[in-house]
Backbone as numpy.savetxt, mean C-alpha at the origin, in Angstrom:
# Nx Ny Nz CAx CAy CAz Cx Cy Cz
42.66 59.47 -17.90 42.98 58.10 -18.22 41.70 57.18 -17.73
41.35 56.39 -18.60 40.31 55.34 -18.30 40.65 54.23 -17.52
40.05 53.91 -16.63 40.18 52.72 -15.92 39.61 51.56 -16.54
40.44 50.51 -16.61 39.89 49.20 -17.14 38.92 48.58 -16.09
37.82 48.20 -16.80 36.71 47.61 -15.99 36.72 46.16 -16.08
37.04 45.50 -15.02 36.84 44.05 -15.04 35.62 43.49 -14.79
35.16 42.65 -15.57 33.76 42.01 -15.44 34.03 40.61 -15.02
33.64 40.23 -13.80 33.72 38.89 -13.45 32.47 38.05 -13.98
32.79 36.67 -13.89 31.54 35.87 -14.38 30.81 35.47 -13.08
29.53 35.80 -13.15 28.71 35.47 -12.02 28.10 34.03 -12.13
28.26 33.35 -11.17 27.82 31.95 -11.26 26.84 31.70 -10.11
25.61 31.33 -10.43 24.70 31.08 -9.45 24.41 29.65 -9.36
24.48 29.14 -8.25 24.23 27.60 -8.19 22.85 27.47 -7.23
22.04 26.76 -7.94 20.66 26.46 -7.18 20.92 25.30 -6.26
20.30 25.45 -5.13 20.35 24.32 -4.14 19.72 23.05 -4.57
20.00 21.91 -3.81 19.37 20.69 -4.18 17.90 20.88 -3.73
17.04 20.37 -4.64 15.64 20.53 -4.45 15.06 19.05 -4.12
14.00 18.98 -3.20 13.49 17.69 -2.86 12.00 17.67 -3.40
11.78 16.77 -4.39 10.64 16.80 -4.96 9.71 15.68 -4.44
8.46 15.77 -3.89 7.68 14.81 -3.36 7.18 13.88 -4.47
7.33 12.58 -4.30 6.93 11.53 -5.19 5.93 10.61 -4.39
4.93 10.04 -5.09 4.19 8.96 -4.37 4.53 7.69 -4.78
5.04 6.88 -3.80 5.54 5.53 -4.19 4.29 4.61 -3.75
4.13 3.67 -4.54 2.99 2.67 -4.40 3.38 1.16 -4.42
2.27 0.42 -3.99 2.36 -1.01 -4.03 0.82 -1.42 -4.01
0.41 -2.06 -5.14 -0.94 -2.48 -5.36 -1.12 -4.03 -5.17
-1.87 -4.35 -4.26 -2.17 -5.72 -4.16 -3.71 -6.18 -4.36
-4.04 -7.39 -4.59 -5.44 -7.62 -4.74 -5.57 -9.03 -4.23
-6.71 -9.41 -3.68 -7.02 -10.76 -3.16 -8.37 -10.69 -2.40
-8.48 -11.53 -1.23 -9.69 -11.80 -0.63 -9.48 -11.70 0.89
-10.65 -11.60 1.58 -10.68 -11.32 2.99 -11.61 -12.37 3.71
-11.40 -12.65 4.81 -12.02 -13.66 5.69 -12.22 -13.15 7.04
-13.46 -13.59 7.66 -13.59 -13.37 9.06 -14.62 -14.46 9.44
-14.47 -15.09 10.62 -15.16 -16.48 10.88 -16.71 -16.24 11.07
-17.11 -15.19 11.83 -18.53 -15.26 12.23 -19.56 -14.47 11.48
-19.26 -13.38 11.05 -20.28 -12.42 10.52 -20.30 -12.56 9.09
-21.43 -11.97 8.53 -21.84 -12.22 7.22 -20.89 -11.29 6.19
-20.70 -11.49 4.93 -19.92 -10.65 3.96 -20.19 -9.20 4.30
-19.35 -8.37 4.44 -19.61 -6.87 4.63 -19.98 -6.41 5.86
-20.17 -7.41 6.82 -20.52 -7.11 8.29 -19.41 -7.61 9.21
-19.31 -6.85 10.43 -18.25 -7.28 11.29 -18.83 -7.40 12.64
-17.86 -7.95 13.50 -18.27 -7.99 14.99 -17.15 -7.72 15.85
-17.36 -7.06 16.73 -16.17 -6.81 17.83 -15.40 -8.04 18.34
-14.23 -7.93 18.27 -13.27 -9.12 18.71 -13.29 -10.25 17.66
-13.74 -9.81 16.44 -13.69 -10.86 15.42 -12.31 -10.78 14.73
-11.57 -11.90 14.48 -10.32 -11.67 13.78 -10.69 -11.52 12.24
-9.88 -10.70 11.50 -9.91 -10.51 10.08 -8.74 -10.60 9.37
-8.68 -11.38 8.30 -7.58 -11.64 7.62 -7.70 -11.49 6.11
-6.66 -10.76 5.50 -6.73 -10.52 3.92 -5.42 -11.18 3.59
-5.68 -11.98 2.37 -4.49 -12.66 1.59 -4.55 -11.94 0.30
-3.45 -11.31 -0.15 -3.46 -10.59 -1.40 -2.11 -10.81 -2.19
-2.16 -10.49 -3.44 -0.91 -10.97 -4.36 -0.74 -9.63 -5.06
0.59 -9.26 -5.09 0.89 -8.07 -5.72 0.49 -7.94 -7.25
-0.06 -6.94 -7.75 -0.36 -6.75 -9.01 0.96 -6.69 -9.91
0.80 -7.19 -11.19 1.97 -7.27 -11.88 2.57 -5.98 -12.39
1.74 -4.91 -12.44 2.24 -3.62 -12.87 2.21 -2.62 -11.82
3.28 -2.09 -11.56 3.53 -1.15 -10.51 4.17 0.11 -10.97
3.54 1.27 -10.45 4.13 2.64 -10.78 4.79 3.19 -9.63
6.15 3.43 -9.78 6.90 4.10 -8.66 6.75 3.06 -7.46
7.22 1.95 -7.52 7.10 1.00 -6.37 8.09 1.37 -5.21
7.75 1.20 -4.06 8.52 1.47 -2.91 9.60 0.37 -2.62
9.46 -0.64 -3.31 10.45 -1.89 -3.11 10.81 -2.44 -4.59
11.93 -3.02 -4.82 12.48 -3.36 -6.09 11.79 -4.77 -6.47
10.47 -4.73 -6.59 9.80 -5.94 -6.98 10.32 -6.52 -8.23
10.71 -7.81 -8.14 11.21 -8.64 -9.42 10.04 -9.17 -10.04
9.75 -8.72 -11.41 8.69 -9.08 -12.18 8.66 -10.58 -12.49
9.68 -11.35 -12.17 9.78 -12.67 -12.44 9.44 -13.61 -11.11
9.15 -12.82 -10.10 8.75 -13.44 -8.84 7.43 -13.08 -8.29
6.84 -13.87 -7.40 5.55 -13.58 -6.85 5.63 -13.07 -5.55
4.77 -12.02 -5.23 4.84 -11.27 -3.88 3.38 -11.52 -3.32
3.31 -12.02 -2.13 2.15 -12.08 -1.36 2.27 -11.40 -0.07
0.97 -10.89 0.51 0.96 -10.30 1.64 -0.13 -10.93 2.43
0.01 -11.15 3.72 -1.00 -11.53 4.72 -1.36 -10.36 5.87
-2.62 -9.88 5.82 -2.85 -8.87 6.79 -3.84 -9.61 7.97
-3.34 -9.40 9.17 -4.10 -10.00 10.26 -4.44 -8.96 11.29
-5.69 -8.59 11.48 -6.12 -7.70 12.43 -7.35 -8.22 13.15
-7.85 -7.49 14.25 -8.88 -7.88 15.01 -9.92 -6.55 15.01
-11.25 -6.88 14.95 -12.19 -5.86 14.94 -12.34 -5.31 16.44
-12.38 -4.03 16.41 -12.46 -3.34 17.80 -14.02 -2.98 17.94
-14.62 -2.38 16.87 -16.01 -2.21 17.00 -16.58 -1.97 15.65
-17.94 -2.23 15.53 -18.64 -2.14 14.31 -19.91 -1.45 14.51
-20.27 -0.42 13.54 -21.49 0.32 13.51 -22.22 -0.02 12.26
-23.49 -0.55 12.30 -24.34 -0.83 11.27 -25.06 0.35 10.84
-26.29 0.17 10.31 -27.14 1.39 9.94 -26.83 1.92 8.47
-27.15 3.06 8.20 -26.98 3.61 7.07 -25.60 4.20 6.80
-25.05 5.01 7.80 -23.67 5.39 7.85 -22.91 4.47 8.61
-22.13 3.46 8.04 -21.48 2.48 8.61 -20.01 2.55 8.98
-19.48 2.00 10.03 -18.18 2.19 10.34 -17.59 1.10 11.01
-16.46 0.77 10.84 -15.66 -0.24 11.51 -14.22 0.25 11.82
-13.80 -0.36 12.98 -12.44 0.18 13.49 -11.84 -1.24 13.99
-10.54 -1.28 13.69 -9.74 -2.42 14.17 -8.73 -1.99 15.26
-8.43 -3.16 16.09 -7.43 -2.87 17.09 -6.03 -2.60 16.56
-5.36 -1.72 17.50 -4.02 -1.53 17.21 -3.11 -2.70 17.11
-1.94 -2.49 16.60 -0.89 -3.46 16.62 -1.31 -4.80 15.90
-2.09 -4.51 14.70 -2.18 -5.51 13.79 -0.92 -6.01 13.07
-1.06 -6.95 12.27 0.34 -7.41 11.58 0.18 -7.57 10.14
1.14 -7.25 9.34 1.15 -7.51 7.89 2.63 -8.01 7.66
2.62 -9.18 6.83 3.86 -9.81 6.41 3.78 -9.88 4.82
4.98 -9.58 4.19 5.12 -9.59 2.67 6.10 -10.62 2.40
5.78 -11.47 1.50 6.67 -12.57 1.10 7.06 -12.42 -0.36
8.41 -12.95 -0.57 8.74 -13.00 -2.01 8.93 -14.62 -2.32
8.42 -14.94 -3.42 8.44 -16.41 -3.97 8.90 -16.49 -5.29
9.86 -17.42 -5.61 10.45 -17.51 -6.98 9.41 -18.41 -7.83
8.41 -18.98 -7.09 7.50 -19.85 -7.86 6.04 -19.23 -7.61
5.32 -18.83 -8.65 4.05 -18.27 -8.59 2.98 -19.27 -8.29
2.98 -19.76 -7.00 2.09 -20.84 -6.77 1.03 -20.48 -5.62
0.76 -19.08 -5.54 -0.34 -18.75 -4.51 -1.65 -19.22 -4.91
-2.36 -19.81 -3.85 -3.67 -20.43 -4.22 -4.44 -20.20 -3.05
-5.59 -19.59 -3.29 -6.39 -19.03 -2.15 -7.09 -20.20 -1.42
-7.10 -21.36 -2.10 -7.57 -22.67 -1.51 -6.58 -23.34 -0.40
-5.32 -22.71 -0.53 -4.33 -23.30 0.38 -3.50 -22.10 1.02
-3.97 -21.72 2.23 -3.38 -20.56 2.81 -1.82 -20.60 2.97
-1.24 -21.74 3.07 0.11 -21.93 3.20 0.97 -21.48 2.03
0.34 -21.44 0.92 0.96 -20.99 -0.27 1.25 -19.46 -0.31
0.59 -18.78 0.70 0.91 -17.29 0.70 2.14 -17.03 1.68
2.61 -18.03 2.32 3.66 -17.74 3.36 4.93 -18.70 3.06
4.88 -19.28 2.01 5.92 -20.27 1.77 7.20 -19.60 1.00
7.20 -18.44 0.91 8.34 -17.62 0.30 9.28 -16.99 1.36
10.13 -16.08 0.97 10.97 -15.56 1.96 10.24 -14.22 2.35
10.27 -14.22 3.81 9.67 -13.00 4.47 10.56 -11.83 4.39
10.18 -10.95 3.41 11.05 -9.75 3.08 10.58 -8.47 3.89
9.41 -8.48 4.42 9.03 -7.17 5.08 8.04 -7.59 6.18
8.27 -6.94 7.26 7.15 -7.26 8.28 6.76 -5.78 8.78
5.32 -5.78 9.11 4.82 -4.42 9.56 3.82 -4.42 10.81
3.65 -3.33 11.37 2.61 -3.32 12.34 1.55 -2.23 11.86
0.23 -2.70 12.14 -0.85 -1.95 11.51 -1.55 -1.29 12.62
-1.73 0.06 12.49 -2.46 0.88 13.32 -3.36 1.89 12.76
-4.39 2.31 13.57 -5.46 3.28 13.00 -6.15 2.79 11.78
-6.22 1.46 11.72 -7.08 0.86 10.57 -8.50 0.97 10.83
-9.28 1.69 9.82 -10.73 1.93 10.14 -11.37 1.94 8.72
-12.61 1.67 8.76 -13.35 1.82 7.39 -14.77 2.42 7.62
-15.26 3.00 6.38 -16.56 3.54 6.48 -17.29 3.27 5.09
-18.52 3.30 5.16 -19.28 3.13 3.97 -20.75 3.53 4.11
-21.27 3.98 3.09 -22.81 4.30 3.13 -23.54 2.98 2.67
-24.57 2.69 3.44 -25.28 1.20 3.07 -26.24 1.34 1.99
-25.39 1.38 0.85 -26.26 1.21 -0.47 -25.59 0.12 -1.14
-26.48 -0.69 -1.78 -26.11 -2.00 -2.49 -24.88 -1.76 -3.27
-23.97 -2.66 -3.27 -22.72 -2.76 -3.93 -21.54 -1.72 -3.50
-21.86 -0.70 -2.79 -20.81 0.28 -2.37 -19.84 -0.58 -1.48
-18.52 -0.37 -1.58 -17.50 -1.13 -0.90 -17.24 -0.32 0.35
-16.51 -0.98 1.35 -15.96 -0.28 2.43 -14.64 0.27 1.81
-14.44 1.47 2.35 -13.19 2.26 2.16 -12.42 2.29 3.37
-11.20 1.74 3.33 -10.38 1.50 4.49 -9.16 2.33 4.50
-8.82 2.78 5.66 -7.51 3.59 5.78 -6.85 3.02 7.10
-5.47 3.43 7.16 -4.75 2.99 8.17 -3.23 3.17 7.93
-2.46 2.82 8.88 -0.97 3.01 8.78 -0.17 1.77 9.01
0.76 1.42 8.09 1.60 0.21 8.34 3.05 0.80 8.67
3.56 0.43 9.76 4.86 0.83 10.10 5.82 -0.42 9.91
6.60 -0.31 8.93 7.43 -1.35 8.53 8.49 -1.54 9.53
8.77 -2.88 10.11 9.51 -2.99 11.17 10.73 -4.01 10.99
10.76 -4.62 9.87 11.76 -5.61 9.68 11.65 -6.45 8.37
12.22 -7.64 8.36 12.22 -8.61 7.16 13.62 -8.46 6.48
13.89 -9.60 5.69 15.04 -9.65 5.09 15.33 -8.71 4.02
14.25 -8.11 3.48 14.42 -7.07 2.50 14.18 -5.57 2.90
14.19 -5.44 4.11 13.95 -4.11 4.73 14.89 -3.10 4.24
16.15 -3.37 4.19 17.33 -2.55 3.73 17.18 -2.24 2.21
16.38 -3.05 1.41 16.17 -2.94 0.12 15.14 -1.96 -0.26
14.38 -1.36 0.58 13.31 -0.46 0.39 13.96 0.73 -0.44
13.18 1.04 -1.57 13.50 2.32 -2.37 12.86 3.59 -1.74
11.95 3.47 -0.84 11.24 4.58 -0.25 10.25 4.02 0.90
9.54 4.98 1.46 8.76 4.59 2.67 9.23 3.90 3.73
10.46 4.29 4.09 10.90 3.71 5.40 10.25 3.99 6.67
9.66 5.25 6.52 8.87 5.62 7.66 7.49 4.94 7.81
6.97 4.22 6.75 5.80 3.56 6.79 4.88 3.70 5.49
3.83 3.06 5.44 2.88 3.16 4.40 1.50 3.68 4.87
0.80 4.31 4.12 -0.61 4.76 4.20 -1.55 3.57 3.48
-2.50 3.06 4.16 -3.39 2.16 3.48 -4.59 3.03 2.79
-4.91 2.44 1.60 -6.05 3.06 0.87 -6.70 1.87 0.19
-7.45 1.10 0.96 -7.91 -0.21 0.70 -9.51 -0.09 0.42
-9.97 -1.25 -0.25 -11.42 -1.34 -0.48 -11.87 -2.81 -0.36
-13.07 -3.02 0.37 -13.49 -4.26 0.66 -14.82 -4.24 -0.14
-15.15 -5.43 -1.09 -16.25 -5.27 -1.77 -16.80 -6.77 -1.77
-18.09 -6.89 -1.94 -18.77 -8.27 -1.97 -20.04 -8.47 -2.59
-20.58 -7.26 -3.23 -21.85 -7.23 -3.93 -21.89 -6.70 -5.16
-22.89 -7.05 -6.04 -23.16 -6.49 -7.31 -24.18 -5.51 -7.23
-24.33 -4.63 -8.05 -25.38 -3.56 -7.98 -26.80 -4.17 -7.64
-26.96 -5.27 -8.10 -28.38 -5.96 -7.95 -28.40 -6.76 -6.63
-27.34 -6.67 -5.86 -27.33 -7.25 -4.46 -26.84 -8.71 -4.62
-26.67 -9.31 -5.68 -26.03 -10.59 -5.91 -24.69 -10.71 -5.30
-24.22 -11.76 -4.90 -22.73 -11.91 -4.37 -21.77 -11.61 -5.52
-20.69 -10.92 -5.18 -19.72 -10.75 -6.17 -19.08 -12.01 -6.63
-19.06 -12.30 -7.99 -18.49 -13.51 -8.45 -17.09 -13.65 -8.18
-16.76 -15.04 -8.13 -15.33 -15.30 -8.00 -14.69 -15.36 -6.69
-15.38 -14.95 -5.60 -14.92 -15.03 -4.26 -14.54 -16.49 -3.90
-13.48 -16.91 -3.45 -13.14 -18.36 -3.40 -13.90 -18.88 -1.93
-14.10 -20.14 -1.95 -14.64 -20.70 -0.83 -13.70 -20.46 0.31
-14.35 -19.93 1.53 -13.55 -19.78 2.71 -13.34 -18.29 2.80
-13.69 -17.55 1.91 -13.43 -16.09 1.95 -14.84 -15.29 1.84
-14.97 -14.00 2.21 -16.25 -13.40 2.29 -16.25 -12.08 1.42
-15.01 -11.53 1.13 -15.00 -10.34 0.33 -13.76 -10.13 -0.48
-13.96 -9.30 -1.62 -12.68 -9.05 -2.39 -11.91 -7.87 -1.67
-10.78 -8.09 -1.63 -9.88 -6.95 -0.94 -8.88 -6.45 -1.82
-8.89 -5.09 -2.02 -7.93 -4.39 -2.90 -7.08 -3.47 -2.14
-5.75 -3.60 -2.15 -5.00 -2.79 -1.35 -4.04 -1.91 -2.08
-4.00 -0.68 -1.69 -3.06 0.34 -2.26 -2.22 0.90 -1.06
-1.24 0.45 -0.93 -0.30 0.84 0.16 0.80 1.73 -0.31
0.88 3.03 0.18 1.63 4.00 -0.45 2.29 5.07 0.54
3.15 5.89 -0.02 3.65 6.95 0.86 4.11 7.99 -0.08
4.32 9.23 0.52 4.88 10.24 -0.16 6.21 10.46 0.29
7.28 10.37 -0.61 8.67 10.48 -0.21 9.29 11.37 -1.06
10.62 11.76 -0.69 11.26 12.81 -1.53 12.37 12.25 -2.31
12.58 12.90 -3.46 13.49 12.50 -4.42 14.35 13.73 -4.67
15.80 13.80 -4.31 16.60 14.95 -4.52 16.90 15.18 -5.94
17.09 16.23 -6.33 17.46 16.69 -7.66 18.94 17.36 -7.56
19.82 17.29 -8.64 21.05 17.60 -8.64 21.21 19.29 -8.60
22.22 19.72 -7.92 22.47 21.15 -8.07 22.86 21.64 -9.47
22.42 22.68 -9.85 22.69 23.30 -11.14 23.22 24.61 -11.11
24.16 24.91 -11.99 24.58 26.33 -12.17 23.62 27.12 -13.06
23.71 28.55 -13.00 22.70 29.22 -13.85 23.22 29.19 -15.29
24.51 28.92 -15.47 24.88 28.68 -16.84 24.25 27.48 -17.49
24.19 26.33 -16.76 23.58 25.33 -17.26 22.20 25.20 -17.38
21.47 26.01 -16.54 20.09 26.13 -16.57 19.81 27.02 -17.93
20.56 28.05 -18.22 20.30 28.87 -19.48 20.52 28.03 -20.75
21.49 27.07 -20.62 21.69 26.22 -21.77 20.62 25.24 -22.13
19.69 25.13 -21.21 18.49 24.23 -21.57 17.60 25.01 -22.48
17.69 26.27 -22.51 16.74 27.08 -23.28 17.31 27.69 -24.55
18.62 27.42 -24.93 19.27 27.95 -26.03 18.77 27.02 -27.22
């Protein structure tokens, strides 16, 4: 007598996967420092950048409203500056960055108050900020650093980067012929472009082997 062979249905469930995604925030504006020339710095000199959020953002770390204006003010102090051909600058720890949301797009580089008249949505501390460049005409400073987000009325609205942001910034002030970069407002010395980003994880849903096979039928 033959035995009946029962065949069970094998179900494999794939675990939840975490995919790394780069979340970004792009700002552009201008920087100022009171004593040294454009592109040159001095120890203990305060450095301020005022920047405006670019209108197009890919994978933003905050739910920026396209109908509102977002401004950021970065305040740090120079720790040391090295001139020559291979140049370097470092900034003191515990710098400050504040990000504001404003329903009226009124930011005006001639009026610093228009960068802080919105709602303070994010505050942060800046550490390990440093720059380097090769002293060739028109080459910008490449600046790195870390922003630890510490508060603000929108802190709980962050989509990612709760652990902080990595700075990937550029400071420029010259054309290739050595002439000043056009458009820098009175009272400022350089163009400042900021890319503040992080790599965070996005979870994917668990799937059965049957549903995975169905994708290929």
